[in-house]
C-alpha positions as CSV (number, residue, x, y, z in Angstrom):
1,X,77.1,53.0,98.1
2,X,75.1,55.2,100.3
3,X,73.1,53.5,103.2
4,X,69.4,54.4,103.3
5,X,70.0,56.5,106.4
6,X,72.9,58.4,104.9
7,X,70.9,59.0,101.7
8,X,67.9,60.4,103.6
9,X,70.3,62.6,105.7
10,X,71.8,64.0,102.5
11,X,68.4,64.6,100.9
12,X,67.2,66.5,104.1
13,X,70.4,68.6,104.1
14,X,70.0,69.5,100.4
15,X,66.3,70.4,101.1
16,X,67.3,72.5,104.1
17,X,69.9,74.5,102.2
18,X,67.5,75.0,99.3
19,X,64.7,76.1,101.7
20,X,67.1,78.6,103.4
21,X,68.2,80.0,100.0
22,X,64.6,80.3,99.0
23,X,63.7,82.0,102.3
24,X,66.7,84.4,102.0
25,X,65.8,85.3,98.4
26,X,62.2,86.1,99.5
27,X,63.6,88.3,102.3
28,X,65.8,90.2,100.0
29,X,63.0,90.7,97.5
30,X,60.8,92.1,100.3
31,X,63.5,94.5,101.4
32,X,64.0,95.8,97.8
33,X,60.2,96.1,97.5
34,X,60.1,98.3,100.6
35,X,62.9,100.4,99.2
36,X,61.2,100.7,95.9
37,X,58.0,101.9,97.6
38,X,59.9,104.2,99.8
39,X,58.5,102.6,103.0
40,X,61.3,103.7,105.3
41,X,59.8,102.3,108.5
42,X,58.9,98.9,107.0
43,X,62.4,98.6,105.5
44,X,64.2,99.5,108.7
45,X,62.0,97.2,110.8
46,X,62.7,94.2,108.6
47,X,66.3,95.0,107.8
48,X,67.5,95.7,111.4
49,X,65.8,92.5,112.6
50,X,68.2,90.3,110.6
51,X,71.8,89.4,111.5
52,X,74.6,91.8,110.5
53,X,76.1,89.1,108.3
54,X,72.8,88.7,106.4
55,X,72.5,92.5,106.2
56,X,76.0,92.7,104.6
57,X,75.1,89.9,102.1
58,X,72.0,91.8,101.0
59,X,74.2,94.8,100.5
60,X,76.5,92.8,98.3
61,X,73.7,91.6,96.1
62,X,72.1,94.9,95.2
63,X,73.1,97.6,92.7
64,X,74.6,101.0,93.5
65,X,71.4,102.9,93.2
66,X,69.8,100.7,95.9
67,X,72.8,101.0,98.1
68,X,72.5,104.8,97.9
69,X,68.9,104.5,99.2
70,X,70.1,102.3,102.1
71,X,72.6,105.0,103.1
72,X,69.7,107.4,103.5
73,X,67.6,105.0,105.5
74,X,70.3,103.9,108.0
75,X,72.2,106.0,110.5
76,X,76.1,106.0,110.4
77,X,76.1,103.9,113.6
78,X,73.8,101.2,112.0
79,X,75.9,101.3,108.8
80,X,79.1,100.8,110.9
81,X,77.7,97.5,112.2
82,X,77.3,96.2,108.6
83,X,80.4,97.8,107.2
84,X,82.7,95.7,109.5
85,X,81.5,92.5,107.7
86,X,82.8,93.5,104.3
87,X,86.2,92.6,102.9
88,X,88.7,95.5,102.6
89,X,88.2,95.7,98.8
90,X,84.4,96.0,99.3
91,X,84.9,98.6,102.0
92,X,87.1,100.7,99.7
93,X,84.4,100.6,97.0
94,X,81.5,101.4,99.2
95,X,83.1,104.2,101.2
96,X,84.0,106.0,98.0
97,X,80.3,106.2,97.0
98,X,79.1,107.5,100.4
99,X,78.6,111.2,101.1
100,X,81.9,112.2,102.9
101,X,80.2,113.4,106.1
102,X,78.2,110.2,106.4
103,X,81.3,108.1,105.8
104,X,83.3,110.0,108.4
105,X,80.6,109.6,111.0
106,X,80.3,105.9,110.2
107,X,84.1,105.4,110.6
108,X,83.9,107.2,114.0
109,X,81.2,104.7,115.1
110,X,83.4,101.7,114.2
111,X,85.9,100.1,116.5
112,X,89.1,102.2,116.1
113,X,91.3,99.3,114.8
114,X,88.7,98.4,112.2
115,X,88.4,102.1,111.1
116,X,92.2,102.2,110.8
117,X,92.2,99.2,108.5
118,X,89.8,101.0,106.2
119,X,91.7,104.3,106.3
120,X,95.0,102.5,105.6
121,X,93.7,101.6,102.1
122,X,92.9,105.3,101.3
123,X,95.3,108.0,100.1
124,X,96.6,110.6,102.6
125,X,94.2,113.4,101.3
126,X,91.1,111.2,101.9
127,X,92.4,110.2,105.4
128,X,92.9,113.8,106.4
129,X,89.5,114.8,105.0
130,X,87.7,112.1,107.1
131,X,89.6,112.8,110.2
132,X,88.8,116.5,109.9
133,X,85.0,115.8,109.7
134,X,85.0,113.4,112.7
135,X,84.6,114.5,116.3
136,X,87.8,115.1,118.1
137,X,87.8,112.1,120.4
138,X,87.2,109.6,117.6
139,X,89.8,111.3,115.4
140,X,92.4,111.3,118.1
141,X,91.9,107.6,118.8
142,X,92.2,106.7,115.2
143,X,95.3,109.0,114.7
144,X,97.0,107.2,117.5
145,X,96.7,103.9,115.8
146,X,97.6,105.2,112.4
147,X,101.1,106.1,113.6
148,X,102.0,102.4,114.1
149,X,103.9,100.6,111.4
150,X,101.8,98.3,109.3
151,X,101.7,94.6,110.2
152,X,102.8,95.2,113.8
153,X,100.9,94.4,116.9
154,X,100.3,98.2,117.3
155,X,98.6,98.4,113.9
156,X,96.0,95.8,114.7
157,X,95.2,96.5,118.3
158,X,92.2,98.3,119.6
159,X,92.2,100.8,122.4
160,X,88.6,100.0,123.4
161,X,89.1,97.7,126.4
162,X,88.1,97.6,130.1
163,X,90.7,98.3,132.7
164,X,90.5,98.5,136.5
165,X,92.9,99.1,139.5
166,X,94.4,96.4,141.7
167,X,93.3,98.1,144.9
168,X,89.6,98.3,143.9
169,X,86.9,95.9,145.1
170,X,85.0,93.5,142.9
171,X,81.9,95.6,143.5
172,X,83.6,98.7,142.1
173,X,85.1,96.7,139.2
174,X,81.6,95.5,138.2
175,X,80.4,99.1,138.2
176,X,83.2,100.1,135.9
177,X,82.5,97.2,133.7
178,X,78.8,98.1,133.3
179,X,79.8,101.7,132.4
180,X,82.5,100.8,129.9
181,X,81.1,97.5,128.4
182,X,79.0,99.2,125.7
183,X,82.1,100.8,124.2
184,X,84.5,97.9,124.7
185,X,85.3,95.5,121.9
186,X,85.5,92.6,124.4
187,X,84.7,92.2,128.1
188,X,85.8,88.6,128.6
189,X,89.2,89.8,130.0
190,X,89.5,92.8,132.3
191,X,93.0,94.2,132.6
192,X,94.4,95.4,135.9
193,X,96.6,98.5,136.0
194,X,98.7,100.2,138.6
195,X,98.7,104.0,139.2
196,X,101.2,104.5,136.3
197,X,98.9,102.6,134.0
198,X,101.3,99.7,133.8
199,X,99.8,96.2,133.4
200,X,100.1,94.2,136.6
201,X,97.4,91.5,136.2
202,X,94.3,90.2,134.4
203,X,91.0,88.8,135.5
204,X,88.4,86.9,133.5
205,X,84.8,88.0,133.5
206,X,83.9,84.6,135.0
207,X,86.2,85.0,138.0
208,X,84.9,88.5,138.5
209,X,81.3,87.4,138.5
210,X,81.7,84.6,141.0
211,X,83.9,86.6,143.5
212,X,82.5,88.2,146.6
213,X,81.7,91.9,146.2
214,X,84.2,93.1,148.9
215,X,87.1,91.1,147.6
216,X,90.1,93.1,146.4
217,X,91.0,92.7,142.7
218,X,94.7,92.2,143.7
219,X,93.7,89.1,145.7
220,X,92.0,87.3,142.8
221,X,93.8,88.6,139.7
222,X,96.3,86.5,137.7
223,X,99.7,88.3,138.0
224,X,101.3,86.3,135.2
225,X,100.1,88.1,132.1
226,X,101.2,87.0,128.6
227,X,101.6,90.1,126.4
228,X,103.2,91.4,123.2
229,X,105.3,94.4,122.4
230,X,103.6,97.2,120.4
231,X,106.3,96.9,117.7
232,X,106.2,93.1,117.4
233,X,105.3,91.5,114.1
234,X,101.6,90.6,113.8
235,X,102.5,87.0,113.0
236,X,104.1,86.7,116.5
237,X,101.0,88.0,118.1
238,X,98.9,85.5,116.1
239,X,101.3,82.7,117.2
240,X,100.9,83.7,120.9
241,X,97.1,83.8,120.7
242,X,97.1,80.4,119.0
243,X,99.4,78.8,121.5
244,X,97.6,80.1,124.5
245,X,94.1,80.0,123.0
246,X,93.4,83.6,124.1
247,X,90.4,85.7,123.2
248,X,92.4,88.9,123.6
249,X,96.1,89.7,123.9
250,X,97.4,92.9,125.7
251,X,99.8,95.2,123.8
252,X,102.5,97.0,125.8
253,X,105.1,99.6,125.3
254,X,108.7,99.2,126.6
255,X,107.7,100.5,130.0
256,X,104.8,97.9,130.3
257,X,102.1,100.5,129.9
258,X,99.0,99.0,128.4
259,X,98.4,100.6,125.0
260,X,95.6,98.3,123.7
261,X,94.5,94.7,123.1
262,X,94.4,92.4,120.1
263,X,91.1,90.5,119.8
264,X,90.6,87.1,118.2
265,X,88.6,88.5,115.2
266,X,91.6,90.6,114.2
267,X,93.9,87.6,114.6
268,X,91.7,85.5,112.2
269,X,92.2,88.3,109.7
270,X,96.0,88.3,110.2
271,X,96.2,84.5,109.8
272,X,94.2,84.7,106.6
273,X,96.3,87.6,105.3
274,X,99.6,85.9,106.1
275,X,98.5,82.6,104.6
276,X,97.4,84.4,101.4
277,X,100.7,86.3,101.3
278,X,102.8,83.2,101.8
279,X,100.8,81.2,99.2
280,X,101.3,84.0,96.7
281,X,105.1,84.1,97.4
282,X,105.3,80.3,97.0
283,X,103.8,80.8,93.5
284,X,106.2,83.6,92.8
285,X,103.4,86.2,92.7
286,X,103.6,89.6,94.3
287,X,100.6,89.9,96.7
288,X,99.1,93.1,98.0
289,X,96.0,91.4,99.4
290,X,93.7,92.3,96.5
291,X,92.3,90.4,93.6
292,X,93.4,92.1,90.4
293,X,90.7,92.4,87.7
294,X,93.1,94.4,85.5
295,X,95.2,92.1,83.4
296,X,98.0,94.8,83.0
297,X,98.2,95.3,86.8
298,X,98.3,91.5,87.3
299,X,101.0,91.0,84.7
300,X,103.1,93.8,86.2
301,X,103.2,92.0,89.5
302,X,104.1,88.6,88.0
303,X,106.6,89.7,85.4
304,X,109.6,90.4,87.7
305,X,109.7,86.8,88.9
306,X,108.9,85.4,85.5
307,X,111.8,87.3,83.9
308,X,114.2,86.0,86.6
309,X,112.9,82.5,86.0
310,X,113.2,83.0,82.2
311,X,116.9,83.7,82.6
312,X,117.4,80.7,84.9
313,X,115.5,78.6,82.3
314,X,118.0,79.8,79.7
315,X,120.8,78.7,81.9
316,X,119.2,75.2,82.0
317,X,119.0,75.3,78.2
318,X,122.6,76.3,77.9
319,X,123.6,73.5,80.2
320,X,121.9,71.0,78.0
321,X,123.7,72.5,75.1
322,X,127.0,71.8,76.8
323,X,126.1,68.1,76.6
324,X,125.3,68.2,72.9
325,X,128.0,65.7,72.0
326,X,126.5,63.2,74.5
327,X,123.1,63.7,73.1
328,X,124.4,63.2,69.5
329,X,125.8,59.8,70.5
330,X,122.8,58.6,72.5
331,X,119.7,60.6,71.4
332,X,117.5,58.5,73.6
333,X,118.8,60.3,76.7
334,X,116.7,63.3,75.7
335,X,113.5,61.4,76.3
336,X,114.1,61.2,80.0
337,X,115.1,64.9,80.6
338,X,111.5,65.9,81.5
339,X,111.2,62.9,83.8
340,X,114.4,63.8,85.8
341,X,113.7,67.5,85.9
342,X,110.0,67.2,86.7
343,X,110.6,64.8,89.6
344,X,113.3,67.1,91.0
345,X,111.0,70.0,90.9
346,X,108.1,68.1,92.5
347,X,110.1,66.7,95.4
348,X,111.9,70.1,96.0
349,X,108.5,71.9,96.2
350,X,107.2,69.3,98.6
351,X,110.1,69.8,101.0
352,X,109.8,73.6,100.6
353,X,106.1,73.6,101.5
354,X,106.8,71.5,104.6
355,X,109.7,73.7,105.8
356,X,108.0,77.0,105.0
357,X,104.9,76.0,106.9
358,X,107.0,74.8,109.9
359,X,108.9,78.1,110.0
360,X,105.7,80.1,109.7
361,X,103.9,78.3,112.5
362,X,107.1,78.3,114.7
363,X,107.3,74.5,114.9
364,X,111.0,74.4,114.1
365,X,113.3,75.6,116.8
366,X,117.0,76.2,116.4
367,X,117.9,72.8,117.9
368,X,115.4,70.9,115.7
369,X,116.7,72.2,112.4
370,X,119.5,69.7,112.1
371,X,117.0,66.9,112.8
372,X,114.8,68.4,110.0
373,X,117.7,68.3,107.5
374,X,118.5,64.7,108.4
375,X,114.8,63.8,108.1
376,X,114.5,65.4,104.7
377,X,117.8,63.7,103.5
378,X,116.3,60.3,104.7
379,X,113.0,61.1,102.9
380,X,114.9,61.9,99.7
381,X,116.9,58.7,100.0
382,X,113.8,56.5,100.5
383,X,111.7,58.2,97.7
384,X,114.7,58.4,95.4
385,X,115.5,54.6,95.9
386,X,111.9,53.7,95.3
387,X,111.4,55.8,92.2
388,X,114.9,54.9,90.9
389,X,114.2,51.1,91.1
390,X,110.8,51.6,89.5
391,X,112.1,53.6,86.6
392,X,115.0,51.2,86.0
393,X,112.5,48.3,85.7
394,X,110.2,50.3,83.4
395,X,112.9,51.4,81.1
396,X,114.4,47.9,80.9
397,X,110.9,46.5,79.9
398,X,110.2,49.4,77.6
399,X,113.6,49.8,75.8
400,X,115.3,46.5,76.6
401,X,118.4,48.3,77.8
402,X,119.3,47.5,81.4
403,X,122.2,49.9,81.7
404,X,120.2,52.9,80.4
405,X,117.6,52.0,83.0
406,X,120.3,51.9,85.7
407,X,121.7,55.3,84.6
408,X,118.3,57.0,84.7
409,X,117.3,55.3,87.9
410,X,120.6,56.2,89.7
411,X,120.4,59.8,88.4
412,X,116.9,60.0,89.7
413,X,118.0,58.7,93.1
414,X,120.8,61.3,93.4
415,X,118.5,64.1,92.0
416,X,115.7,63.4,94.5
417,X,118.1,63.4,97.5
418,X,119.7,66.7,96.4
419,X,116.4,68.3,95.4
420,X,114.8,67.4,98.7
421,X,117.7,68.8,100.6
422,X,117.6,72.0,98.5
423,X,113.9,72.4,99.2
424,X,114.6,72.2,102.9
425,X,117.9,74.2,103.1
426,X,117.0,77.2,101.0
427,X,114.1,78.4,103.2
428,X,116.1,77.6,106.4
429,X,119.1,79.7,105.1
430,X,116.8,82.6,104.1
431,X,115.1,82.5,107.5
432,X,118.6,82.6,109.1
433,X,119.4,85.7,107.0
434,X,116.1,87.3,108.2
435,X,114.6,87.0,104.7
436,X,111.0,85.8,104.4
437,X,111.4,82.1,103.5
438,X,108.3,82.1,101.4
439,X,110.2,84.0,98.7
440,X,112.0,80.7,98.1
441,X,109.0,80.0,95.9
442,X,108.0,76.9,94.1
443,X,109.0,78.1,90.6
444,X,112.3,79.2,92.0
445,X,113.1,75.9,93.7
446,X,111.8,74.0,90.6
447,X,114.2,75.9,88.3
448,X,117.2,75.5,90.6
449,X,116.5,71.8,90.8
450,X,116.1,71.6,87.0
451,X,119.7,72.8,86.7
452,X,121.0,70.4,89.4
453,X,119.1,67.4,87.9
454,X,120.5,68.2,84.4
455,X,124.0,68.4,85.7
456,X,123.7,65.0,87.5
457,X,121.9,63.2,84.7
458,X,124.2,64.3,81.8
459,X,127.3,64.2,84.1
460,X,126.7,60.5,84.7
461,X,125.7,59.9,81.1
462,X,129.0,61.4,79.9
463,X,131.0,59.5,82.4
464,X,129.5,56.2,81.4
465,X,129.2,56.9,77.7
466,X,131.2,53.8,76.8
467,X,128.5,51.6,78.2
468,X,125.6,53.3,76.4
469,X,127.0,53.4,72.8
């Protein structure tokens, strides 16, 4: 039951959301009206006054002919601000409908790392075309980032940051900051370099503001700088930023030269991308970060795993066939095959999900893996005993056969212990072999555990056949 206060609060929230939606709809209608009447100044005044996110949402709701009008009313620089709020699939679609010169100028106005993300989705001919149209400085900056291997720290870093020298004063550093801030992606951290452009320290904007003007940077900078190598995996960069709660992370080469920084907005994208990829692998689906609307394309990605699982399923069927004589004598055994196999698959997938997540987040160190295995074995023992006792009682009350209940219950106990251990050991073994543990997917573990559970169940039934007949 809702209290009166909670009910009123919910009503107010519903009304607030409805009012906002109504207000937004009215705003979008006004913008479309200005476009329809070719009132360029009125459209620009109203459109540029709203938040970039709302601008992008308006863009998503309108048809292509309206978007084509918007391109003519907005400068490439203004469009770049909106474009960075779109998903990569939307960016791909919209850039293809823009006039190439306009698109190239817009890409040049974006932060270099964001422009690289867009270009990486295009074919080499399109990339070369856009880089040729751009001005040399922007093209060179983007080319530099395009060289780095995908999903490395270098591929997601930006070269637009503020750097100063250790021997400079706070006053000089503030002057540099004012000059470079408009072009920098973030100014909350200012990086300190030596004469060879090697990273020697970092200072926060807050510390810079409160310091005396004549103070030397080397006297107030933090010399212990956490950084990441340019070739390091983007997941490692995300882990460091999460652990240290950074807004930006410096990226260095092997000689400690500062090449760029990774900002928190890029790390959010990395975390989302990696989570999506791992989830897809757990479901045995090949993932390239896009939503397939073409059923043939979607089927082509799923078929390889499904075919492998089909043959594994045939192996399960052939195993059951090996125990045909046992089934002929006690046909009732077949009733409990789905129960044993299903429970094995469920518990194995649970253990798999826990372990894969722990590996992905770095929670499991080398010395804690044995403790993890022991814990999962204990979990399997407890859940197996509980489920085994319950199923024994249920079968006895249902079928009136205590020994059959004992057989199914004990088979279930053994199956859940083995399945839980399999769900934990398989991803750990894959991680040890430098294979992505997420490929130890749910369907794969489920099928393997089906085979194990059938062997245990019918093995015990065959061994104790004399007590069942």
